[in-house]
ROMAR-242749 format. One record per residue (C-alpha): residue number from 1; x, y, z. Coordinates in steps of 0.02 Angstrom, whole numbers. Example, Ala and Ser with C-alpha at 12.3 -4.5 7.8 and 13.67 -1.06 7.14 Angstrom:
% ROMAR-242749
<1 <615 -225 390>> <2 <684 -53 357>> 
This chain:
% ROMAR-242749
<1 <3814 276 -9228>> <2 <3655 344 -9217>> <3 <3655 324 -9040>> <4 <3812 421 -9020>> <5 <3752 542 -9133>> <6 <3582 569 -9046>> <7 <3670 567 -8877>> <8 <3778 732 -8954>> <9 <3622 815 -9024>> <10 <3536 800 -8848>> <11 <3674 862 -8764>> <12 <3701 1026 -8881>> <13 <3518 1072 -8853>> <14 <3561 1056 -8660>> <15 <3698 1165 -8679>> <16 <3612 1299 -8779>> <17 <3457 1280 -8650>> <18 <3578 1323 -8510>> <19 <3676 1467 -8619>> <20 <3492 1550 -8633>> <21 <3444 1519 -8460>> <22 <3605 1577 -8372>> <23 <3579 1722 -8514>> <24 <3386 1765 -8460>> <25 <3432 1757 -8267>> <26 <3589 1866 -8310>> <27 <3454 1993 -8383>> <28 <3341 1967 -8261>> <29 <3434 1990 -8100>> <30 <3522 2160 -8185>> <31 <3343 2207 -8213>> <32 <3317 2200 -8032>> <33 <3464 2279 -7991>> <34 <3411 2435 -8096>> <35 <3226 2444 -8078>> <36 <3228 2400 -7874>> <37 <3378 2404 -7796>> <38 <3457 2561 -7880>> <39 <3308 2652 -7914>> <40 <3302 2799 -7812>> <41 <3496 2816 -7862>> <42 <3443 2812 -8055>> <43 <3279 2907 -8029>> <44 <3383 3044 -7973>> <45 <3527 3032 -8094>> <46 <3395 3048 -8226>> <47 <3299 3187 -8166>> <48 <3472 3279 -8146>> <49 <3481 3279 -8330>> <50 <3324 3384 -8340>> <51 <3283 3445 -8197>> <52 <3370 3577 -8086>> <53 <3325 3595 -7885>> <54 <3363 3757 -7792>> <55 <3324 3754 -7608>> <56 <3231 3900 -7525>> <57 <3246 3965 -7345>> <58 <3110 3887 -7220>> <59 <2995 4036 -7145>> <60 <3002 4041 -6971>> <61 <2892 4065 -6828>> <62 <2843 4216 -6754>> <63 <2922 4293 -6583>> <64 <2798 4390 -6464>> <65 <2821 4470 -6313>> <66 <2716 4429 -6146>> <67 <2558 4550 -6228>> <68 <2576 4481 -6411>> <69 <2657 4626 -6463>> <70 <2804 4550 -6620>> <71 <2977 4555 -6599>> <72 <3027 4452 -6730>> <73 <2917 4401 -6893>> <74 <2945 4326 -7064>> <75 <2892 4424 -7210>> <76 <2887 4386 -7401>> <77 <3008 4487 -7518>> <78 <3054 4452 -7688>> <79 <3212 4363 -7751>> <80 <3284 4405 -7925>> <81 <3347 4251 -8009>> <82 <3426 4210 -8187>> <83 <3446 4093 -8326>> <84 <3627 4144 -8406>> <85 <3606 4032 -8551>> <86 <3424 4127 -8598>> <87 <3484 4318 -8575>> <88 <3523 4373 -8747>> <89 <3589 4550 -8725>> <90 <3693 4519 -8554>> <91 <3767 4703 -8538>> <92 <3573 4780 -8583>> <93 <3523 4667 -8448>> <94 <3633 4704 -8318>> <95 <3641 4888 -8337>> <96 <3444 4881 -8323>> <97 <3455 4789 -8163>> <98 <3583 4889 -8115>> <99 <3468 5043 -8105>> <100 <3342 4968 -8008>> <101 <3449 4867 -7872>> <102 <3566 4999 -7848>> <103 <3705 4865 -7877>> <104 <3867 4866 -7967>> <105 <3818 4828 -8163>> <106 <3992 4733 -8176>> <107 <3936 4621 -8040>> <108 <3780 4590 -8128>> <109 <3865 4568 -8293>> <110 <3982 4439 -8225>> <111 <3830 4315 -8135>> <112 <3755 4330 -8312>> <113 <3919 4257 -8419>> <114 <3914 4112 -8290>> <115 <3899 3947 -8373>> <116 <3772 3882 -8233>> <117 <3595 3861 -8280>> <118 <3531 3962 -8117>> <119 <3609 4105 -8017>> <120 <3555 4216 -7896>> <121 <3564 4381 -7929>> <122 <3492 4491 -7776>> <123 <3393 4392 -7642>> <124 <3278 4447 -7516>> <125 <3214 4635 -7596>> <126 <3083 4722 -7541>> <127 <2921 4700 -7641>> <128 <2917 4869 -7739>> <129 <3089 4842 -7820>> <130 <3027 4664 -7859>> <131 <2879 4728 -7967>> <132 <2977 4841 -8036>> <133 <3105 4701 -8106>> <134 <2954 4573 -8147>> <135 <2876 4749 -8260>> <136 <3038 4745 -8366>> <137 <3002 4567 -8434>> <138 <3185 4536 -8467>> <139 <3231 4372 -8543>> <140 <3297 4239 -8436>> <141 <3278 4369 -8280>> <142 <3135 4301 -8152>> <143 <3067 4341 -7991>> <144 <3000 4229 -7850>> <145 <2940 4250 -7672>> <146 <3031 4216 -7510>> <147 <3031 4257 -7345>> <148 <3140 4373 -7224>> <149 <3171 4379 -7052>> <150 <3119 4555 -6998>> <151 <3140 4621 -6804>> <152 <3009 4778 -6814>> <153 <3083 4848 -6659>> <154 <3252 4862 -6710>> <155 <3360 4865 -6561>> <156 <3238 4817 -6434>> <157 <3294 4655 -6342>> <158 <3409 4611 -6507>> <159 <3544 4531 -6378>> <160 <3407 4422 -6307>> <161 <3326 4370 -6486>> <162 <3483 4361 -6573>> <163 <3469 4354 -6776>> <164 <3455 4223 -6913>> <165 <3562 4202 -7084>> <166 <3523 4216 -7269>> <167 <3458 4050 -7270>> <168 <3350 4090 -7119>> <169 <3451 4006 -6987>> <170 <3474 4054 -6821>> <171 <3650 4104 -6782>> <172 <3628 4218 -6606>> <173 <3494 4210 -6436>> <174 <3330 4121 -6450>> <175 <3345 4111 -6640>> <176 <3463 3993 -6629>> <177 <3425 3912 -6450>> <178 <3229 3877 -6512>> <179 <3303 3873 -6693>> <180 <3216 3677 -6712>> <181 <3050 3750 -6644>> <182 <3056 3926 -6756>> <183 <3104 3836 -6929>> <184 <2953 3779 -7041>> <185 <2995 3660 -7182>> <186 <3107 3668 -7300>> <187 <3034 3742 -7491>> <188 <3122 3689 -7644>> <189 <3103 3763 -7835>> <190 <3114 3646 -7958>> <191 <3173 3710 -8138>> <192 <3146 3611 -8316>> <193 <3307 3572 -8443>> <194 <3316 3534 -8624>> <195 <3454 3441 -8721>> <196 <3559 3572 -8712>> <197 <3548 3604 -8515>> <198 <3426 3770 -8548>> <199 <3307 3790 -8418>> <200 <3126 3821 -8505>> <201 <3014 3818 -8341>> <202 <3016 3857 -8169>> <203 <2903 3786 -8036>> <204 <2827 3878 -7891>> <205 <2909 3842 -7710>> <206 <2849 3670 -7648>> <207 <2880 3577 -7467>> <208 <3009 3459 -7467>> <209 <3025 3435 -7270>> <210 <2925 3374 -7133>> <211 <2962 3526 -7019>> <212 <2835 3616 -6907>> <213 <2845 3798 -6865>> <214 <2835 3856 -6705>> <215 <2794 4051 -6615>> <216 <2874 4094 -6459>> <217 <2791 4190 -6320>> <218 <2908 4276 -6196>> <219 <2898 4348 -6028>> <220 <2972 4508 -6103>> <221 <2863 4668 -6099>> <222 <2911 4755 -6261>> <223 <2869 4927 -6153>> <224 <2979 4898 -5997>> <225 <3121 4826 -6125>> <226 <3119 4996 -6210>> <227 <3124 5094 -6056>> <228 <3259 5002 -5974>> <229 <3371 5018 -6144>> <230 <3316 5190 -6165>> <231 <3372 5232 -5976>> <232 <3535 5120 -5990>> <233 <3577 5189 -6144>> <234 <3575 5372 -6075>> <235 <3672 5329 -5924>> <236 <3829 5241 -6023>> <237 <3807 5393 -6146>> <238 <3830 5530 -5994>> <239 <3956 5442 -5892>> <240 <4073 5404 -6055>> <241 <4058 5198 -6004>> <242 <4123 5046 -6098>> <243 <3940 4950 -6098>> <244 <3810 4926 -5981>> <245 <3667 4800 -5945>> <246 <3497 4821 -5842>> <247 <3381 4687 -5798>> <248 <3216 4671 -5725>> <249 <3134 4530 -5656>> <250 <2968 4492 -5563>> <251 <3025 4415 -5408>> <252 <2885 4311 -5346>> <253 <2901 4210 -5528>> <254 <3081 4218 -5601>> <255 <3017 4314 -5768>> <256 <3142 4423 -5860>> <257 <3030 4562 -5904>> <258 <3176 4682 -5980>> <259 <3353 4630 -6042>> <260 <3443 4781 -6110>> <261 <3621 4787 -6125>> <262 <3717 4929 -6222>> <263 <3802 4938 -6356>> <264 <3655 4914 -6455>> <265 <3621 4841 -6612>> <266 <3515 4813 -6756>> <267 <3476 4643 -6777>> <268 <3400 4686 -6971>> <269 <3565 4722 -7017>> <270 <3679 4640 -6903>> <271 <3821 4619 -7024>> <272 <3855 4798 -6973>> <273 <3914 4768 -6817>> <274 <4050 4697 -6738>> <275 <4009 4517 -6659>> <276 <4062 4581 -6466>> <277 <3913 4719 -6490>> <278 <3787 4556 -6541>> <279 <3841 4465 -6359>> <280 <3724 4481 -6215>> <281 <3827 4526 -6097>> <282 <3713 4489 -5947>> <283 <3728 4300 -5941>> <284 <3920 4302 -6022>> <285 <4001 4454 -5967>> <286 <4070 4407 -5773>> <287 <4107 4551 -5653>> <288 <4173 4549 -5480>> <289 <4011 4616 -5388>> <290 <4091 4730 -5248>> <291 <3968 4799 -5106>> <292 <3818 4728 -5186>> <293 <3875 4570 -5085>> <294 <3854 4639 -4912>> <295 <3682 4624 -4944>> <296 <3700 4436 -4945>> <297 <3839 4438 -4789>> <298 <3708 4538 -4692>> <299 <3574 4404 -4731>> <300 <3692 4245 -4704>> <301 <3735 4337 -4538>> <302 <3549 4382 -4487>> <303 <3498 4202 -4521>> <304 <3647 4116 -4437>> <305 <3611 4253 -4288>> <306 <3780 4298 -4273>> <307 <3737 4481 -4288>> <308 <3565 4589 -4271>> <309 <3538 4748 -4357>> <310 <3604 4842 -4193>> <311 <3762 4733 -4168>> <312 <3922 4873 -4153>> <313 <4093 4854 -4238>> <314 <4237 4949 -4229>> <315 <4272 5023 -4400>> <316 <4456 5069 -4383>> <317 <4426 5246 -4442>> <318 <4449 5176 -4623>> <319 <4620 5068 -4609>> <320 <4642 4896 -4556>> <321 <4785 4786 -4572>> <322 <4755 4586 -4634>> <323 <4941 4524 -4614>> <324 <5032 4631 -4723>> <325 <4904 4706 -4818>> <326 <4800 4863 -4771>> <327 <4621 4863 -4818>> <328 <4548 5060 -4851>> <329 <4378 5125 -4836>> <330 <4312 5260 -4940>> <331 <4272 5386 -4787>> <332 <4329 5362 -4616>> <333 <4192 5283 -4491>> <334 <4212 5231 -4294>> <335 <4099 5111 -4206>> <336 <3933 5081 -4318>> <337 <3800 4966 -4305>> <338 <3768 4813 -4432>> <339 <3612 4934 -4508>> <340 <3758 5087 -4517>> <341 <3896 4991 -4597>> <342 <3770 4921 -4735>> <343 <3691 5109 -4757>> <344 <3874 5190 -4763>> <345 <3950 5016 -4869>> <346 <4111 5013 -4750>> <347 <4232 4880 -4807>> <348 <4295 4864 -4641>> <349 <4135 4847 -4552>> <350 <4101 4708 -4686>> <351 <4258 4607 -4643>> <352 <4227 4613 -4465>> <353 <4045 4550 -4507>> <354 <4117 4403 -4628>> <355 <4242 4351 -4491>> <356 <4103 4319 -4347>> <357 <4029 4225 -4479>> <358 <4174 4133 -4552>> <359 <4231 4124 -4735>> <360 <4156 3933 -4754>> <361 <3990 3979 -4704>> <362 <3977 4128 -4817>> <363 <4051 4046 -4960>> <364 <3908 3911 -4934>> <365 <3764 4054 -4926>> <366 <3849 4116 -5075>> <367 <3816 3964 -5151>> <368 <3628 3929 -5076>> <369 <3604 4110 -5172>> <370 <3665 4052 -5335>> <371 <3838 4128 -5353>> <372 <3955 4009 -5440>> <373 <3820 3912 -5544>> <374 <3735 3935 -5688>> <375 <3558 4003 -5657>> <376 <3482 3880 -5781>> <377 <3398 4006 -5898>> <378 <3344 3954 -6074>> <379 <3486 4055 -6158>> <380 <3635 4003 -6233>> <381 <3824 4031 -6166>> <382 <3792 4074 -6006>> <383 <3950 4076 -5867>> <384 <3940 4030 -5692>> <385 <4061 4151 -5617>> <386 <4175 4117 -5487>> <387 <4202 4092 -5295>> <388 <4359 4034 -5209>> <389 <4331 3889 -5094>> <390 <4392 3895 -4932>> <391 <4532 3775 -4931>> <392 <4611 3867 -5072>> <393 <4570 4046 -4999>> <394 <4704 4148 -4907>> <395 <4671 4261 -4771>> <396 <4670 4421 -4865>> <397 <4574 4339 -4995>> <398 <4465 4280 -4874>> <399 <4440 4474 -4789>> <400 <4400 4538 -4990>> <401 <4259 4405 -5010>> <402 <4161 4486 -4893>> <403 <4142 4654 -4985>> <404 <4145 4569 -5162>> <405 <4314 4566 -5216>> <406 <4396 4400 -5257>> <407 <4227 4334 -5347>> <408 <4150 4349 -5500>> <409 <3963 4338 -5566>> <410 <3848 4363 -5715>> <411 <3723 4504 -5693>> <412 <3580 4384 -5704>> <413 <3641 4287 -5552>> <414 <3655 4450 -5460>> <415 <3488 4512 -5504>> <416 <3421 4331 -5436>> <417 <3491 4320 -5276>> <418 <3441 4497 -5250>> <419 <3271 4420 -5286>> <420 <3253 4285 -5173>> <421 <3272 4431 -5044>> <422 <3143 4523 -5118>> <423 <3014 4375 -5107>> <424 <3061 4318 -4938>> <425 <3202 4197 -4960>> <426 <3175 4117 -5116>> <427 <3289 4082 -5248>> <428 <3188 4075 -5425>> <429 <3243 4004 -5570>> <430 <3231 4153 -5714>> <431 <3163 4119 -5876>> <432 <3132 4231 -6018>> <433 <3016 4083 -6146>> <434 <2847 4080 -6067>> <435 <2770 3961 -6196>> <436 <2804 3877 -6386>> <437 <2657 3860 -6477>> <438 <2598 3768 -6653>> <439 <2532 3849 -6804>> <440 <2350 3814 -6714>> <441 <2377 3904 -6575>> <442 <2398 3724 -6465>> <443 <2540 3748 -6318>> <444 <2681 3594 -6336>> <445 <2794 3677 -6225>> <446 <2779 3784 -6061>> <447 <2890 3850 -5925>> <448 <2822 3908 -5769>> <449 <2894 3993 -5593>> <450 <2991 3860 -5501>> <451 <3087 3872 -5339>> <452 <3264 3810 -5338>> <453 <3263 3810 -5156>> <454 <3227 3915 -5014>> <455 <3390 4008 -4949>> <456 <3332 4106 -4796>> <457 <3166 4142 -4690>> <458 <3041 4256 -4736>> <459 <3088 4355 -4567>> <460 <3268 4341 -4598>> <461 <3234 4417 -4792>> <462 <3103 4562 -4716>> <463 <3257 4594 -4584>> <464 <3388 4641 -4740>> <465 <3251 4731 -4846>> <466 <3231 4863 -4685>> <467 <3409 4903 -4672>> <468 <3430 4916 -4868>> <469 <3299 5015 -4872>> <470 <3422 5142 -4771>> <471 <3529 5117 -4900>> <472 <3413 5219 -5029>> <473 <3394 5359 -4898>> <474 <3477 5537 -4907>> <475 <3611 5465 -4781>> <476 <3637 5309 -4879>> <477 <3764 5268 -5024>> <478 <3603 5241 -5145>> <479 <3514 5404 -5132>> <480 <3489 5428 -5314>> <481 <3404 5272 -5311>> <482 <3281 5337 -5224>> <483 <3090 5342 -5319>> <484 <2963 5470 -5269>> <485 <2809 5389 -5178>> <486 <2889 5209 -5156>> <487 <2968 5152 -5042>> <488 <3133 5064 -5116>> <489 <3282 4949 -5065>> <490 <3447 4896 -5139>> <491 <3630 4890 -5139>> <492 <3770 5008 -5230>> <493 <3933 4917 -5281>> <494 <4096 5005 -5355>> <495 <4238 4863 -5402>> <496 <4399 4880 -5483>> <497 <4428 4784 -5630>> <498 <4579 4679 -5644>> <499 <4716 4736 -5801>> <500 <4740 4580 -5910>> <501 <4906 4665 -5946>> <502 <4978 4693 -5770>> <503 <4862 4561 -5678>> <504 <4815 4692 -5543>> <505 <4698 4803 -5495>> <506 <4668 4951 -5597>> <507 <4669 5118 -5548>> <508 <4554 5187 -5657>> <509 <4438 5059 -5726>> <510 <4280 5006 -5619>> <511 <4131 4934 -5627>> <512 <3959 5045 -5545>> <513 <3818 4947 -5499>> <514 <3645 4957 -5414>> <515 <3541 4810 -5365>> <516 <3370 4843 -5274>> <517 <3192 4809 -5268>> <518 <3023 4910 -5242>> <519 <2904 4916 -5159>> <520 <2998 4873 -5018>> <521 <2848 4803 -4933>> <522 <2771 4705 -5078>> <523 <2902 4688 -5222>> <524 <2831 4698 -5400>> <525 <3004 4738 -5465>> <526 <3177 4689 -5455>> <527 <3298 4789 -5545>> <528 <3491 4790 -5576>> <529 <3605 4916 -5662>> <530 <3762 4868 -5708>> <531 <3884 5014 -5784>> <532 <4040 4974 -5866>> <533 <4206 5075 -5839>> <534 <4107 5237 -5804>> <535 <4229 5390 -5837>> <536 <4247 5511 -5690>> <537 <4127 5494 -5549>> <538 <4127 5286 -5540>> <539 <4030 5260 -5369>> <540 <3881 5126 -5402>> <541 <3755 5255 -5305>> <542 <3790 5394 -5421>> <543 <3830 5319 -5582>> <544 <3699 5164 -5565>> <545 <3577 5224 -5438>> <546 <3467 5341 -5548>> <547 <3437 5209 -5701>> <548 <3359 5103 -5545>> <549 <3251 5259 -5517>> <550 <3215 5301 -5709>> <551 <3170 5103 -5732>> <552 <3071 5088 -5568>> <553 <2987 5237 -5571>> <554 <2929 5218 -5749>> <555 <2886 5040 -5742>> <556 <2769 5058 -5579>> <557 <2654 5192 -5654>> <558 <2656 5077 -5819>> <559 <2595 4944 -5716>> <560 <2466 5030 -5609>> <561 <2549 5003 -5441>> <562 <2486 5151 -5313>> <563 <2608 5264 -5241>> <564 <2652 5211 -5053>> <565 <2608 5388 -4950>> <566 <2697 5342 -4802>> <567 <2737 5514 -4730>> <568 <2883 5562 -4608>> <569 <2878 5717 -4530>> <570 <3076 5816 -4541>> <571 <3138 5799 -4358>> <572 <3030 5657 -4304>> <573 <3074 5462 -4280>> <574 <2986 5341 -4394>> <575 <2894 5249 -4276>> <576 <2823 5396 -4206>> <577 <2622 5433 -4250>> <578 <2600 5539 -4397>> <579 <2533 5714 -4385>> <580 <2415 5834 -4470>> <581 <2543 5944 -4516>> <582 <2660 5822 -4593>> <583 <2709 5891 -4792>> <584 <2758 5773 -4899>> <585 <2761 5804 -5092>> <586 <2734 5620 -5202>> <587 <2733 5644 -5389>> <588 <2626 5532 -5511>> <589 <2703 5507 -5682>> <590 <2553 5506 -5814>> <591 <2479 5364 -5928>> <592 <2450 5393 -6108>> <593 <2363 5575 -6148>> <594 <2191 5607 -6168>> <595 <2165 5749 -6331>> <596 <2043 5845 -6266>> <597 <1931 5892 -6121>> <598 <1925 6014 -5975>> <599 <2029 5982 -5820>> <600 <1904 5911 -5679>> <601 <1896 5982 -5507>> <602 <1983 5882 -5382>> <603 <1946 5987 -5227>> <604 <1839 5871 -5084>> <605 <1934 5733 -5154>> <606 <2071 5618 -5065>> <607 <2236 5570 -5132>> <608 <2218 5383 -5188>> <609 <2054 5458 -5290>> <610 <2159 5629 -5365>> <611 <2289 5504 -5431>> <612 <2196 5391 -5519>> <613 <2068 5509 -5600>> <614 <2245 5619 -5637>> <615 <2340 5477 -5698>> <616 <2192 5426 -5813>> <617 <2201 5580 -5903>> <618 <2376 5555 -5945>> <619 <2433 5686 -5804>> <620 <2580 5722 -5716>> <621 <2508 5741 -5539>> <622 <2606 5830 -5393>> <623 <2515 5797 -5215>> <624 <2558 5901 -5075>> <625 <2516 5881 -4887>> <626 <2374 5761 -4832>> <627 <2200 5749 -4802>> <628 <2073 5829 -4947>> <629 <2137 5913 -5079>> <630 <2081 6092 -5058>> <631 <2174 6198 -5189>> <632 <2245 6145 -5383>> <633 <2341 6232 -5517>> <634 <2296 6235 -5653>> <635 <2118 6297 -5596>> <636 <1973 6170 -5645>> <637 <1892 6186 -5837>> <638 <2072 6225 -5893>> <639 <2119 6150 -6057>> <640 <2178 6001 -6043>> <641 <2255 5995 -6205>> <642 <2368 6126 -6143>> <643 <2395 6038 -5968>> <644 <2526 5915 -5951>> <645 <2537 5931 -5745>> <646 <2430 5980 -5605>> <647 <2479 6009 -5440>> <648 <2336 5963 -5289>> <649 <2388 6029 -5110>> <650 <2275 5921 -4951>> <651 <2233 5992 -4791>> <652 <2162 5879 -4657>> <653 <1977 5911 -4651>> <654 <1906 6028 -4520>> 
């Protein structure tokens, strides 16, 4: 019996030991689960009972133009918040806030009656109002510093730059395209809560992310951009047009110097505009190029050797049948050379050149020039346009392509194709962002000139340029695109728009355009002007040509390009030797004005010296004749302050 009792006691001891061991292991496992496996979750849960976290918008990098002018910046502003449970007199508080914030009292009162522990009253107000609210010392009301995106130039390059939302996130344009680079680290506010979840303190903004902020340096020149927008705005207003685009390009590099769109909008208050006004139409809108395409038909035909500038075609007195369809010219023409066909923009002549070249060959050249494909620019929403493949093109569709009907293009494609003629035959890739730099100024991403392909030879490009120069002569369709003192070249275009209701070409809606470059011998600028649905006169040379002239003239002076004093005597062929009595008037537009001083004596100086000295004084200089200066008006010694223009006459030295 004693042995059995001892065994039973030992069994009970073991049983109790195992029970306590299991209990200890359970406690140990649970402790490991709570303190190790679920540590972060429980820590967050615990903090949520006494902490509140508010995310603040990140600061963004600056966007600069090519010369360092700020186009988009982040500025510090005040944001008003409230702890509703700490506000004692809600009616009085809402009334005082309403007076400063210019907000409805009922809206503020509704926020102060909220059951939330934290509410925003109004965010991103100007510093002056923020200081006034701080000075009130209202219970439960506070002001913290946030950042707001600001666009100092307002409408300048707005369609290109885009804008950001209330949380500083990119919504349109480069702000959205480069959002990952521009956005800095996220910041947070932490406010402490008591047992009844009433806030009693709030921290300063602290970083809560690892994002790095970068700046953008663009190829855009702020001053050229302003001029392009100004000239385009005036043209759209004058013609009562629906919209317009203007692009200025450096043909040698592919850098976009200006990208203007009308209607304009102010990105600081983008929400007051309709979405269609935000659209960068230079890359998102497609249109039929019309007669501007003849420049590329000419280039392809000369390159293939199927015609030369003097090859002659019968333009059928303005009527030409293609199957059952009749193609008409604006004016009746008989037999004309290729140069004359381009100069007078004959559709029938273009068809006959195209028939000799062949639709398939022209289709391939258009693709080589970049039509029907995206340019690859660093912008969003670019469209590629449309060219009908040879296998799908009917006879009349083939014919109309030769004068720019039945295909679509974007403004960017068209201006880059013209740049390929201007720079000697190289299709360059366009770009608007030169570099991405970090906060220390180190370049982390850079874009430079990139040749996509050679399209035509330099010799062919030169021959095309010489013919396109005639378009801008007094006899050509682009006479109003002439720039005084410079040799310019280009091509006009007037195309009918398709009516979406009837799906036929409209008789009242047109797109007028002019694409050209200047100076002809060493092009510095390629400029495209497109006017969408002008009223009244709709011809590209008359409607869009003046925009080219205005922008080009201003930009050449701004870039310090000296006028080309190529003198031509009336009635004398260009190939003849210049004579001493040739009279040519050249206007040089001014640089910024000099405030005081006397007008210098220009007599005895050559044209180049007069131009340089006059321009340095901010004067408009009008030159007449050739040789050395012998007379000027106003006289030397006149007050510069009262002088805006000086006329200088020249004659050959005796």
